[in-house]
Every structure is written in structure tokens, then in C-alpha cells.
C-alpha positions in Angstrom: 11.0 13.4 -9.9 13.1 12.3 -13.0 10.7 11.7 -16.0 11.3 11.0 -19.4 8.5 12.8 -21.2 7.1 16.0 -20.2 4.3 15.6 -17.6 0.9 17.3 -18.3 -0.6 18.8 -14.9 -3.8 17.6 -15.6 -5.1 14.5 -17.5 -8.2 12.3 -18.5 -9.7 9.6 -16.7 -13.2 8.3 -14.3 -14.1 9.1 -11.0 -16.0 7.0 -8.7 -18.2 9.9 -6.6 -19.4 7.2 -4.2 -21.2 4.0 -4.1 -24.1 3.5 -6.2 -25.1 2.9 -9.8 -23.5 3.7 -13.0 -24.2 7.3 -12.8 -21.6 7.2 -10.0 -18.9 7.6 -12.7 -17.7 10.2 -14.3 -15.6 11.4 -17.3 -12.9 14.2 -16.9 -10.5 15.8 -18.5 -9.6 18.1 -15.7 -7.6 15.3 -13.1 -4.4 16.5 -11.4 -1.7 14.0 -12.3 -0.4 11.9 -9.2 2.6 13.7 -7.7 4.7 10.8 -6.7 7.1 10.3 -3.1 10.7 8.8 -3.4 9.9 5.3 -3.7 6.7 5.5 -6.1 6.4 5.8 -10.2 4.4 7.5 -12.2 2.8 5.2 -15.1 1.4 6.1 -18.7 -1.5 4.2 -18.8 -2.1 2.6 -21.8 -4.5 -0.3 -21.2 -6.9 -1.2 -17.6 -9.0 -4.3 -17.4 -12.6 -4.4 -15.8 -13.3 -6.3 -13.1 -16.0 -7.5 -10.8 -13.8 -5.8 -7.9 -14.8 -2.6 -10.0 -18.2 -2.9 -9.4 -18.6 -4.7 -6.1 -16.6 -1.6 -5.0 -18.8 0.6 -6.8 -22.4 -0.4 -5.1 -20.4 -1.7 -1.6 -20.8 -5.3 -2.3 -17.7 -5.6 0.1 -19.8 -4.1 3.1 -21.1 -6.5 5.6 -23.5 -3.9 7.0 -26.3 -1.7 6.3 -26.3 2.3 6.1 -23.2 4.0 5.2 -20.7 1.5 4.4 -18.4 1.9 6.1 -16.3 -1.1 5.7 -16.8 -1.4 2.1 -13.4 -1.7 0.8 -11.0 -4.7 0.8 -9.2 -3.3 3.6 -12.7 -3.3 6.1 -12.7 0.7 5.6 -15.0 3.3 4.2 -13.8 3.9 0.6 -12.3 7.6 0.2 -14.0 9.9 -2.8 -13.9 10.6 -5.6 -11.7 7.3 -6.4 -10.1 6.3 -9.4 -10.9 2.6 -9.6 -8.9 -0.1 -11.8 -6.9 -2.9 -10.6 -5.8 -4.3 -13.9 -3.0 -1.9 -15.4 -0.4 -2.4 -18.3 1.5 1.1 -19.5 5.0 2.7 -19.1 6.9 3.9 -16.4 7.5 7.6 -17.4 8.7 9.4 -13.8 10.3 7.6 -10.5 11.3 8.8 -7.4 14.5 9.6 -6.3 14.8 5.8 -4.4 13.8 4.5 -7.7 17.2 2.7 -10.2 16.6 5.2 -13.7 17.1 2.2 -15.5 13.6 1.7 -14.7 12.4 5.0 -16.8 10.6 3.7 -20.2 9.9 -0.1 -18.5 6.6 -1.5 -20.2 4.8 -2.6 -16.7 2.4 -4.2 -14.7 1.6 -3.6 -11.3 0.7 -6.1 -9.0 -2.9 -5.1 -7.4 -2.6 -6.5 -4.0 -0.6 -4.0 -2.3 2.0 -4.2 0.5 3.4 -1.3 0.5 3.2 3.0 -0.4 6.5 4.7 -0.9 8.6 2.4 0.8 6.6 2.0 3.9 4.9 -1.5 5.2 0.9 -1.6 5.3 -0.4 -3.0 8.5 -3.3 -3.9 6.0 -3.3 -4.5 2.5 -4.8 -2.4 0.0 -5.7 -3.4 -3.3 -5.3 -1.1 -6.2 -8.1 1.6 -7.3 -10.1 0.9 -4.1 -8.0 2.4 -1.1 -5.7 4.2 -3.6 -6.7 5.4 -7.0 -6.0 3.0 -9.8 -5.6 3.0 -13.5 -9.3 4.2 -15.2 -6.9 7.2 -16.3 -4.1 9.0 -18.1 -1.7 8.1 -15.5 -1.3 6.8 -12.4 1.0 5.5 -9.4 1.9 2.9 -7.5 5.4 1.9 -5.3 8.1 0.4 -7.7 7.8 -2.7 -5.5 4.0 -3.2 -7.0 5.4 -2.1 -10.6 6.8 -5.6 -12.6 8.8 -5.3 -16.0 7.6 -7.5 -18.6 9.3 -8.9 -21.8 7.2 -9.9 -24.4 5.6 -9.9 -27.9 2.0 -9.5 -26.3 -0.1 -6.5 -27.0 -1.0 -3.8 -24.1 -4.4 -4.5 -23.7 -3.1 -8.2 -24.0 -1.1 -8.0 -20.8 -3.6 -5.6 -18.9 -5.5 -8.9 -18.9 -3.3 -10.7 -16.4 -2.9 -9.0 -13.1 -5.9 -9.5 -11.1 -7.5 -12.3 -12.7 -4.5 -14.3 -13.3 -2.8 -13.4 -9.9 -6.1 -13.9 -8.2 -5.7 -17.3 -10.0 -2.3 -18.6 -9.3 -2.8 -17.3 -5.6 -5.3 -19.7 -5.5 -3.5 -22.2 -6.8 -0.7 -21.5 -4.9 -2.1 -21.9 -1.4 -3.8 -24.7 -2.3 -0.4 -26.0 -3.3 -1.9 -27.5 -6.8 0.8 -29.8 -9.0 0.9 -32.0 -11.5 -0.1 -35.0 -9.9 -3.9 -33.2 -8.6 -7.2 -33.2 -10.6 -8.8 -29.6 -9.7 -11.9 -28.2 -10.5 -12.6 -25.1 -11.5 -16.2 -23.5 -11.1 -17.0 -20.2 -13.1 -14.6 -21.6 -15.2 -15.6 -18.8 -18.4 -14.8 -15.6 -15.9 -11.3 -14.2 -16.1 -10.3 -15.4 -13.1 -11.7 -19.3 -14.1 -9.9 -18.9 -18.1 -6.8 -17.9 -15.9 -6.9 -20.9 -13.1 -7.4 -23.0 -16.0 -4.5 -22.2 -18.1 -2.4 -21.9 -15.0 -3.0 -25.3 -13.4 -2.7 -26.7 -17.2 0.3 -24.9 -17.2 1.7 -26.3 -13.1 0.5 -29.9 -15.8 -2.4 -30.6 -13.2 -5.7 -32.1 -14.9 -8.7 -29.5 -14.8 -12.5 -30.0 -14.8 -14.2 -27.1 -15.4 -17.7 -25.8 -14.5 -19.1 -23.7 -17.2 -22.4 -22.9 -18.9 -23.1 -25.1 -21.9 -23.2 -22.6 -25.1 -19.1 -22.0 -23.2 -18.0 -25.4 -22.8 -16.0 -25.7 -26.1 -14.4 -22.8 -25.5 -12.8 -24.2 -21.8 -12.1 -27.6 -24.0 -9.8 -25.5 -26.5 -8.6 -23.6 -23.8 -6.8 -26.5 -22.2 -9.5 -28.3 -19.3 -9.7 -31.9 -19.7 -13.2 -32.3 -19.1 -16.5 -29.8 -19.0 -19.2 -30.0 -16.6 -22.4 -27.9 -17.4 -23.6 -25.9 -14.9 -26.6 -26.7 -13.1 -25.7 -30.3 -13.3 -24.7 -32.4 -10.9 -20.8 -32.6 -9.4 -21.6 -36.0 -8.1 -23.6 -37.4 -11.0 -20.8 -36.6 -12.9 -17.5 -37.1 -12.1 -18.3 -39.1 -8.3 -17.9 -38.8 -4.5 -14.5 -38.1 -3.5 -12.9 -37.3 -6.9 -10.7 -34.5 -6.8 -8.0 -33.2 -4.8 -8.7 -29.5 -5.2 -11.6 -27.4 -5.9 -10.8 -23.5 -7.2 -14.0 -22.1 -6.2 -15.4 -18.2 -7.7 -19.2 -19.8 -7.4 -20.0 -20.0 -3.7 -23.7 -20.6 -3.2 -26.1 -23.4 -3.3 -23.6 -25.6 -4.9 -21.1 -25.3 -2.1 -22.2 -28.2 0.4 -22.0 -30.6 -3.3 -18.3 -29.1 -4.1 -17.3 -30.5 0.1 -18.3 -33.8 -1.6 -16.4 -34.2 -4.9 -13.4 -33.3 -2.8 -10.9 -36.3 -1.8 -10.3 -37.0 1.8 -7.5 -34.4 2.5 -8.9 -32.4 -0.4 -8.4 -29.0 -0.3 -10.9 -25.9 -0.7 -10.0 -22.6 -2.3 -12.0 -19.4 -2.6 -11.7 -15.6 -3.9 -15.2 -15.3 -5.2 -18.7 -15.5 -4.8 -21.2 -14.8 -7.9 -23.7 -17.4 -6.3 -24.1 -16.0 -3.3 -22.5 -15.5 -0.1 -24.4 -17.4 2.0 -23.6 -21.4 1.8 -25.1 -24.6 2.7 -22.4 -26.5 4.7 -22.1 -29.4 7.0 -19.8 -29.2 8.9 -18.7 -32.7 9.6 -17.4 -33.2 6.1 -14.9 -30.8 6.7 -13.6 -32.8 9.7 -14.5 -36.2 8.7 -12.5 -35.9 5.2 -10.1 -34.0 6.5 -10.3 -30.6 4.5 -8.9 -27.8 4.0 -10.2 -24.1 3.3 -8.4 -21.9 2.2 -9.9 -18.0 1.8 -7.5 -16.2 -0.9 -7.4 -12.3 -1.3 -4.1 -11.2 -0.2 -1.2 -12.6 -2.8 1.5 -15.0 -1.1 4.7 -13.1 -2.0 5.9 -15.3 -4.6 3.0 -15.4 -6.6 2.9 -11.9 -9.1 7.3 -12.4 -9.8 5.6 -16.2 -10.5 3.1 -15.0 -12.9 5.4 -12.7 -15.0 7.9 -15.5 -15.4 5.3 -17.5 -16.7 3.2 -14.7 -18.7 7.2 -14.6 -20.7 7.5 -18.4 -20.9 4.6 -17.8 -23.2 2.6 -21.2 -20.9 -0.5 -18.8 -21.5 -2.2 -16.1 -23.2 -4.3 -13.2 -22.7 -7.4 -13.2 -23.8 -9.4 -10.0 -24.5 -13.1 -10.5 -25.5 -13.7 -6.6 -26.4 -11.9 -3.3 -25.8 -13.7 -0.3 -25.2 -12.7 4.0 -25.0 -12.5 4.9 -21.3 -15.2 7.5 -22.5 -17.5 3.9 -22.7 -16.6 2.9 -19.4 -20.3 2.5 -18.1 -21.0 0.5 -21.6 -17.7 -1.5 -20.3 -19.6 -2.7 -16.9 -23.1 -3.3 -18.5 -21.5 -5.8 -21.0 -19.1 -7.4 -17.8 -22.4 -8.0 -16.2 -24.1 -9.9 -19.1 -21.4 -12.7 -18.6 -21.4 -13.7 -22.2 -17.6 -12.8 -22.9 -14.8 -15.5 -22.4 -11.7 -13.5 -20.9 -11.2 -10.2 -20.3 -12.9 -6.5 -21.4 -9.6 -3.7 -21.5 -10.4 -0.7 -22.1 -7.7 0.9 -24.3 -6.2 4.3 -23.5 -5.8 5.1 -27.3 -9.6 5.4 -28.0 
């Protein structure tokens, strides 16, 4: 390995010891620094965002079965413990494998969290950073060089750490739904990390945006660029009418799903990447086929999504929304605050605190 600074043998970080409550998270200072392969880069982490996926993975929410949670990861397989979570990472490349160009040493990067390749080998099923492999809740982490993207911007490391997971998910939703400047897009859960990202990215495409959000956060979403706000819990059809939007970006699902299909125009596009309102939804399949609707499930990123996101970040058309920062030792508190859902944007771990 070629490296630009002396790399210690041990590092600080947080282990997820198993599925369960916050007691499964353990801060330690004796974790081995990861060794890298020929096609990998070693990253000194400066900031890492807190996400729904961290909590969902910990509590085995992704498992559709009972008991041993043998399918409780993004790939549908059992997690290996201990695991270092953290899908949102900003840091600097401090070590490179033999196959990586030496000019990459020192780059400030963000990591594409949906992994298609590990140490030069293509994966049969995509991994998620911090789930099937160790992530960014540590002093150092590693990733295939393909998934470490240099970013040239005056934004802080904490602001950059707000982008990878939420904004790539949002950009993937918009990409799959083929959102253009001619579209009106309704976004549910618009005050969360992915929702607020989708608002900004849809506006960057020139689309009209209708945000569904709690009344207390309505002005925040208008300030962020939403053209119209509907208060969460109000009737969508009463607010905007039947067959009124081309695209729905849904992060909530739950009981509102049937009405969401009603507000889509014929040949409308529905894209989903979350179910915070409930995974079981009411549905009349006739609405789907009689209106010629297209439904997109969005998890694995399309190849163009992350490079496009980096270009938008560098263009200055979007901004990193950091609600609050925490020290890594306070990760339990950060997750507690996260679950209260009182913030706009992202909660970020600052590795320098």
C-alpha cells in the first residue's frame, strides 16, 4: 500500500455487535485499521451522516421473516458482526492499493454507498456501505476506488457528508422516474434527508415541486424551493385534485398509498425508496392498469446517478443541509435525535469532535 501519512494499527470507531436496541452500539479505540487490496483506497473519515438505514439495519427491519434475521441486510443475507455502520462518508484518501493512480492520494472524497464492486471484483448482488461491509463510523474506512468520488467545492466536510446516501437515493428516484422540467412532482416525507434532497434535485431539473410535510416545517420547505406545500395528513385529492401530477416520489407509503395513485395523471410515474408510514399499503390494482401507471422500486443506483450528483454538488445548485453535528462517542444520542424527526436535513457525526 502506498500512503501519504503514518497509518496507526488501531483506530477508534463504533461496533454494531448484533441486532437490537442502542445497547448493541459500542464505541472502542482498539479496532484494527482496515487493510486494503490492490483496487481499494484507505480513507481517513472526517464526517459521516446518520441515516434511517443505520437504525433499520440495527433492528433487523429489512428482514421479512421471523427469528434469526437471516435476510436482514440490503442484499437479503445475514449481517456479519461486529459491523461498523455509516453509509454517508466524507474524508480524504490517505492510502492506495497497487492498482490505484498515485495522484489520488490526498483527494477529498465522498463514497458512493451502493456498491457494485469490491477490490476490483464485480458483485452479483449490490452491497450497501456500512451494511454488507464496514462503513464510516470510524477513524478510517476503505472502499473500492471506483466508489470514491473526488469533489471540488468550498462546502465543509460535514456538509459533504450530508449528500451520499440521501441525495444519491433522491437522484436515483428522479432518474428512474425520468423527471424533466415539464413535470410536476409530488414528494412525500419532504422534510427528511431524502425528501429535502429530492426537493432540491427536482428543482435543479426545472420541475415544479409539491412537498408533503408537517405544518411546522411548511415554511422551511418553501424556503428550500418547493412551489407548494401540503400539510401531512390532509387529503391530497382535495388539495390538488385527481390526476394532477406526472410524478410521485414516495418515502412514506402506508395508508396514503391509494390516494397517491389517484393523484397521478394517466401514464404517471411512481417511484418509492422508503416506507416510514408503513410497509403494508392499500391498493386497487385497477388504478394501476387503467391509468397506465409505471411503478419503480429504487434501491440500487443507476450507473449515472452518483457522477451526476457530484456534478450538481460542484455546480452549487444544491446545498448540504446539516441540522446538527455530534461526536462519534455520542452516536446513541444522535440516533435518538434522528428518530424524533424534528430536524430538517441531516444529522452528521464530526470525527474531529
